C-alpha positions as MATLAB code, in Angstrom:
seq = 'XXXXXXXXXXXXXXXXXXXXXXXXXXXXXXXXXXXXXXXXXXXXXXXXXXXXXXXXXXXXXXXXXXXXXXXXXXXXXXXXXXXXXXXXXXXXXXXXXXXXXXXXXXXXXXXXXXXXXXXXXXXXXXXXXXXXXXXXXXXXXXXXXXXXXXXXXXXXXXXXXXXXXXXXXXXXXXXXXXXXXXXXXXXXXXXXXXXXXXXXXXXXXXXXXXXXXXXXXXXXXXXXXXXXXXXXXXXXXXXXXXXXXXXXXXXXXXXXXXXXXXXXXXXXXXXXXXXXXXXXXXXXXXXXXXXXXXXXXXXXXXXXXXXXXXXXXXXXXXXXXXXXXXXXXXXXXXXXXXXXXXXXXX';
ca = [
      13.036   -4.708   23.830;
      10.308   -2.662   21.577;
      11.187    1.077   19.554;
       8.802    2.841   18.411;
      10.764    3.447   15.074;
      12.225    0.909   12.576;
      14.883    2.911   12.165;
      15.503    3.537   16.358;
      17.508    0.716   16.407;
      19.592   -0.735   18.290;
      22.731    0.536   20.498;
      25.660   -2.013   20.282;
      23.923   -4.296   18.332;
      26.123   -4.684   15.509;
      25.784   -4.419   11.600;
      22.187   -2.888   12.311;
      22.154   -0.551    9.548;
      23.040   -2.713    7.084;
      20.188   -5.514    8.075;
      17.836   -2.724    8.096;
      19.058   -1.662    4.808;
      18.599   -5.444    3.445;
      14.729   -5.581    4.841;
      13.337   -2.014    3.366;
      10.516   -3.099    2.379;
       8.584   -3.114   -0.981;
       6.518   -1.232    1.707;
       4.375   -2.158   -1.096;
       1.333   -1.541   -3.208;
      -0.845   -3.037   -5.059;
      -3.201   -3.060   -6.991;
      -6.722   -4.151   -7.363;
     -10.049   -3.935   -4.116;
      -7.193   -5.610   -1.761;
      -5.263   -2.226   -1.189;
      -7.004    0.274   -2.628;
      -9.816   -0.689   -0.106;
      -7.007   -2.291    3.086;
      -8.299    0.923    5.076;
     -11.954   -0.508    5.689;
     -10.600   -2.973    8.459;
     -12.853   -1.478   12.036;
     -10.988    1.061   13.532;
     -11.051    2.119   16.896;
      -9.243    0.160   19.505;
      -5.368   -1.586   19.680;
      -4.378   -4.512   19.334;
      -1.433   -6.479   20.544;
       0.289   -9.090   18.321;
       2.334  -11.680   19.395;
       3.930  -14.615   17.497;
       6.818  -16.989   17.557;
       9.115  -17.534   14.874;
       9.973  -21.363   13.864;
      13.272  -22.010   12.304;
      12.629  -24.734    8.996;
      16.490  -25.628    9.155;
      17.710  -26.222   12.184;
      21.142  -24.642   11.352;
      19.248  -21.337   11.229;
      18.322  -21.718   14.999;
      19.725  -18.482   16.271;
      23.616  -17.370   17.200;
      22.127  -14.125   16.657;
      19.327  -12.807   18.268;
      16.542  -12.163   15.032;
      15.246   -8.760   14.232;
      11.324   -8.547   13.626;
      10.051   -5.783   11.651;
       6.338   -4.503   10.714;
       5.755   -1.876    8.218;
       2.411   -0.993    7.447;
       0.591   -1.731    4.055;
      -2.268    1.244    3.825;
      -1.196    3.307    6.116;
       2.542    4.962    7.135;
       3.657    3.108   10.051;
       7.495    1.168   10.998;
       8.419   -0.846   13.879;
      10.532   -2.927   15.389;
      11.367   -5.344   18.063;
      14.252   -8.339   19.098;
      12.863  -11.832   19.310;
      13.952  -13.257   22.845;
      15.809  -17.164   22.379;
      12.766  -18.645   21.627;
      11.448  -16.921   18.697;
       8.946  -15.167   20.569;
       8.109  -11.657   19.635;
       5.405   -8.644   20.354;
       4.008   -5.567   19.144;
       1.665   -3.792   21.157;
      -0.656   -0.925   20.628;
      -1.416   -1.163   16.833;
      -4.564   -0.231   15.507;
      -6.859   -2.871   12.838;
      -5.114   -2.700    9.412;
      -2.750   -4.758    7.602;
       0.655   -5.259    8.000;
       4.258   -6.756    6.768;
       6.315   -8.453    9.268;
       9.716   -9.580    8.378;
      11.956  -11.460   10.468;
      16.100  -10.929    9.431;
      18.706  -12.496   10.523;
      22.518  -11.700   10.570;
      24.342  -13.433    7.793;
      21.427  -16.086    7.014;
      18.439  -13.801    5.119;
      15.278  -12.875    5.921;
      11.545  -13.953    5.476;
       8.237  -11.947    5.649;
       4.666  -12.266    5.592;
       1.442  -10.099    5.739;
      -0.042   -9.796    9.011;
      -3.756   -8.551   10.054;
      -4.767   -7.472   12.695;
      -8.144   -6.986   12.990;
     -11.389   -7.597   15.825;
     -12.385  -11.122   14.204;
      -8.792  -12.642   14.496;
      -8.059  -11.363   17.472;
      -9.054  -13.408   21.419;
     -10.637  -11.781   24.289;
      -7.785   -9.906   25.298;
      -7.342   -8.318   21.539;
      -4.398  -10.039   21.015;
      -3.583  -11.967   17.918;
      -0.661  -14.356   17.318;
       1.302  -15.405   14.493;
       3.667  -18.498   13.720;
       6.529  -17.483   11.275;
       8.138  -20.337    9.757;
      11.455  -18.982    8.591;
      12.445  -19.690    5.159;
      15.204  -17.395    4.293;
      14.237  -15.986    0.658;
      16.338  -16.360   -2.042;
      18.034  -13.269   -3.634;
      19.610  -11.967   -6.898;
      21.350   -8.524   -7.845;
      21.247   -6.147   -5.402;
      18.411   -6.779   -3.029;
      20.773   -8.922   -1.020;
      22.565   -6.012    0.185;
      22.746   -2.480    0.922;
      22.995   -0.956   -3.263;
      26.313   -0.320   -4.834;
      24.815    3.177   -5.177;
      24.173    3.836   -2.035;
      28.175    2.690   -0.466;
      28.682    6.861   -0.997;
      25.434    8.218    0.945;
      27.209   10.562    2.967;
      25.957   10.545    6.857;
      24.115   13.626    7.074;
      21.824   12.000    3.563;
      21.651    8.940    5.813;
      20.754   10.994    9.086;
      17.484   11.956    7.549;
      16.237    8.816    6.218;
      15.985    8.011    9.991;
      14.573   11.255   10.953;
      12.058   10.421    8.285;
      10.902    6.856   10.084;
      11.191    8.564   12.750;
       8.566   11.033   11.006;
       6.620    7.883   10.402;
       6.979    5.816   13.702;
       4.260    9.402   14.789;
       2.139    8.971   12.345;
       3.405   12.038   10.244;
       3.744   11.925    6.639;
       4.324   15.011    5.955;
       7.216   15.443    7.940;
       8.841   12.362    6.579;
       8.290   13.147    3.221;
      10.536   16.408    3.635;
      12.971   14.385    5.440;
      13.269   11.639    2.564;
      13.248   14.864    0.268;
      16.334   16.168    2.098;
      18.195   12.869    2.090;
      17.817   12.703   -2.581;
      18.949   16.730   -2.306;
      22.166   15.771   -0.086;
      22.609   12.216   -1.910;
      20.964   11.969   -5.571;
      21.495    8.255   -5.714;
      20.226    6.970   -2.220;
      17.933    4.964   -4.012;
      16.113    3.644   -0.913;
      15.356    6.945   -0.482;
      14.126    7.444   -3.452;
      11.790    4.039   -3.407;
      10.391    4.945    0.131;
       9.048    7.903   -1.228;
       8.002    5.944   -4.052;
       5.661    3.999   -1.674;
       4.383    7.056    0.128;
       2.837    8.964   -2.632;
       1.510    5.677   -3.681;
      -0.538    5.033   -0.572;
      -1.458    9.102   -0.551;
      -3.303    8.031   -4.522;
      -0.814    9.814   -6.059;
       0.710    6.794   -8.450;
       1.875    9.027  -11.280;
       4.574   10.586   -8.425;
       5.175    6.888   -7.326;
       6.024    6.362  -10.999;
       8.080    8.404  -11.069;
      10.084    8.453   -8.346;
      10.487    4.306   -8.765;
      12.700    5.394  -12.074;
      14.381    7.608   -9.994;
      15.452    4.778   -8.161;
      16.140    2.793  -11.458;
      18.230    5.418  -13.209;
      20.294    4.552  -10.791;
      21.197    1.416   -9.318;
      18.600   -0.524  -12.664;
      19.202   -4.218  -10.570;
      17.273   -2.249   -7.285;
      14.454   -4.874   -6.217;
      12.103   -3.084   -4.572;
      11.666   -0.716   -6.974;
      11.544   -2.506   -9.764;
       8.162   -4.678   -8.161;
       7.084   -1.365   -6.795;
       7.040    0.012  -10.043;
       4.662   -2.990  -11.341;
       2.288   -1.609   -8.869;
       2.079    1.937   -9.547;
       1.781    1.393  -13.550;
      -1.464   -2.093  -13.046;
      -2.449    1.446  -10.666;
      -2.738    3.438  -13.702;
      -4.191    0.424  -15.582;
      -0.763    0.264  -18.239;
      -1.728   -2.893  -18.085;
       0.769   -4.376  -20.888;
       3.731   -1.753  -19.141;
       2.979   -2.980  -16.155;
       3.311   -7.112  -17.501;
       6.888   -6.668  -18.673;
       7.953   -5.010  -15.269;
       6.133   -8.061  -13.536;
       7.838  -10.373  -15.106;
      11.100   -8.768  -14.692;
      10.293   -8.765  -11.108;
       9.100  -12.412  -10.738;
      12.045  -13.772  -12.440;
      14.868  -11.184  -10.259;
      13.076  -13.091   -7.155;
      10.725  -15.820   -7.848;
       9.538  -16.568   -3.805;
       8.450  -12.809   -3.610;
       4.427  -12.981   -3.040;
       4.117   -9.466   -4.836;
       5.602   -9.818   -8.192;
       3.669  -13.406   -8.454;
       0.292  -11.599   -7.275;
       1.227   -8.376   -9.337;
       2.005  -10.745  -12.771;
      -0.837  -12.740  -12.265;
      -3.430   -9.398  -11.395;
      -1.053   -8.240  -15.368;
      -2.176  -11.652  -16.673;
      -5.559  -11.341  -15.331;
      -6.425   -7.696  -17.040;
      -5.104   -9.005  -20.319;
      -7.132  -12.042  -20.291;
      -4.577  -15.311  -19.886;
      -6.546  -16.594  -17.280;
      -4.410  -19.909  -16.876;
      -1.328  -17.731  -16.611;
      -2.680  -15.167  -14.392;
      -4.339  -18.480  -12.123;
      -0.667  -19.851  -11.940;
       0.746  -16.829  -10.448;
      -2.516  -16.202   -8.689;
      -1.617  -19.277   -6.457;
       1.691  -19.042   -6.434;
       1.255  -16.060   -4.258;
      -0.923  -17.554   -2.022;
       1.292  -20.523   -1.411;
       4.445  -18.367   -0.663;
       1.805  -15.585    1.731;
      -2.005  -17.085    2.156;
      -2.651  -13.564    3.666;
      -0.904  -11.361    1.323;
      -2.373   -7.974    1.364;
      -3.410   -7.442   -2.605;
      -5.733  -10.074   -2.051;
      -4.730  -12.915   -4.551;
      -8.138  -14.786   -4.092;
     -10.572  -12.643   -5.198;
      -9.174  -12.765   -9.357;
      -8.754  -16.360   -8.448;
     -11.809  -16.668   -7.589;
     -13.236  -14.733  -10.884;
     -10.913  -17.235  -13.552;
     -11.951  -19.891  -11.852;
     -15.867  -19.018  -12.138;
     -15.055  -17.902  -15.641;
     -14.215  -21.139  -16.283;
     -16.799  -22.967  -14.282;
     -14.707  -24.683  -11.713;
     -17.134  -23.674   -8.807;
     -15.257  -25.576   -6.448;
     -11.686  -24.141   -6.583;
     -13.565  -21.162   -6.480;
     -15.435  -21.701   -2.792;
     -11.880  -22.859   -1.455;
     -10.391  -20.027   -2.305;
     -13.525  -17.367   -1.064;
     -13.106  -19.248    2.184;
     -10.068  -18.916    2.612;
     -10.453  -15.330    1.865;
     -12.732  -15.317    4.924;
     -10.871  -17.389    7.084;
      -8.615  -14.609    6.365;
      -9.848  -11.549    6.041;
     -12.799  -11.629    8.297;
     -13.390   -8.271    8.825;
     -12.720   -6.437    5.611;
     -14.875   -4.751    3.477;
     -15.192   -7.202    1.063;
     -15.989  -10.224    3.545;
     -20.106   -9.570    3.089;
     -19.511   -9.418   -1.084;
     -17.752  -13.064   -0.868;
     -20.600  -14.610    1.930;
     -22.705  -13.486   -0.377;
     -21.018  -14.724   -3.259;
     -20.105  -18.344   -1.898;
     -24.509  -18.647   -1.595;
     -25.125  -17.779   -4.902;
     -22.563  -20.612   -6.325;
     -24.628  -23.322   -4.168;
     -21.838  -23.283   -0.894;
     -22.263  -21.970    2.316;
     -18.839  -20.568    4.283;
     -18.913  -24.027    6.122;
     -20.369  -26.994    4.534;
];
């Protein structure tokens, strides 16, 4: 079954509310050329994303059907479907863009990764295939469940939140924001609603407003991880690098297997001219999510070139081209490879 919105879930599927609340993305946020120019992929035709879930640990063979969620990175979007018993899933009629794909299994955990939908990655039938190796991410604090601040959120506020996601499914940003603002009027401690308001402000380029909304979420629940890591991105985007360093250090300590946290921390260190630390965290981000929407390969390649390590620079630039062949940055990356004496493929 496929539904147009994350919140249009699921009839008799028990526990769906908590599962979706646990998986509310850090819809997320970055920083540098990657996200700021991430609306660059070719527009026009729609594509189909098909995938298969492989289970790293045999114990995770599903007794419950995996919930698969897709969330827009550069534009407001939310959709979900259920994988079948063999782990296969499909999303239809997707415009070219970058998305966060989340696989959630009740009582087990979740895994997320970036997927790109673009012509250069599609077959002749406009289909893109992704294989997900399900490795439940470690958790601490309130990120592993519904925030303590939200336990008392009234049903009316939750309904407004659901309506907001329905609006997002229809690409109605103004309507979504109105419902979210109503939800926090009804429940000022509704931290997921504050965080979502922040991500939508960020996507609209309103970085100071995004920061204020993430801070409002953290005021009500200082341990709420999505707002913490998103705050690091908002500070980076306002060029408040030293402040971003502290937020991103805290995010990496809180969730050491989150590619976004490592990428943001790597960028903080990069701008502060701490290249060895930056390279370590950017490499870690790539290991966790090679196609991550923040494009960690680009600052990492610059660090390697500063170190006169052209082989490593070429390695990450080639990886970038393989993962993002239609990005606005791709022509410059090809030119850079030629300038340092490497071809796209040697």
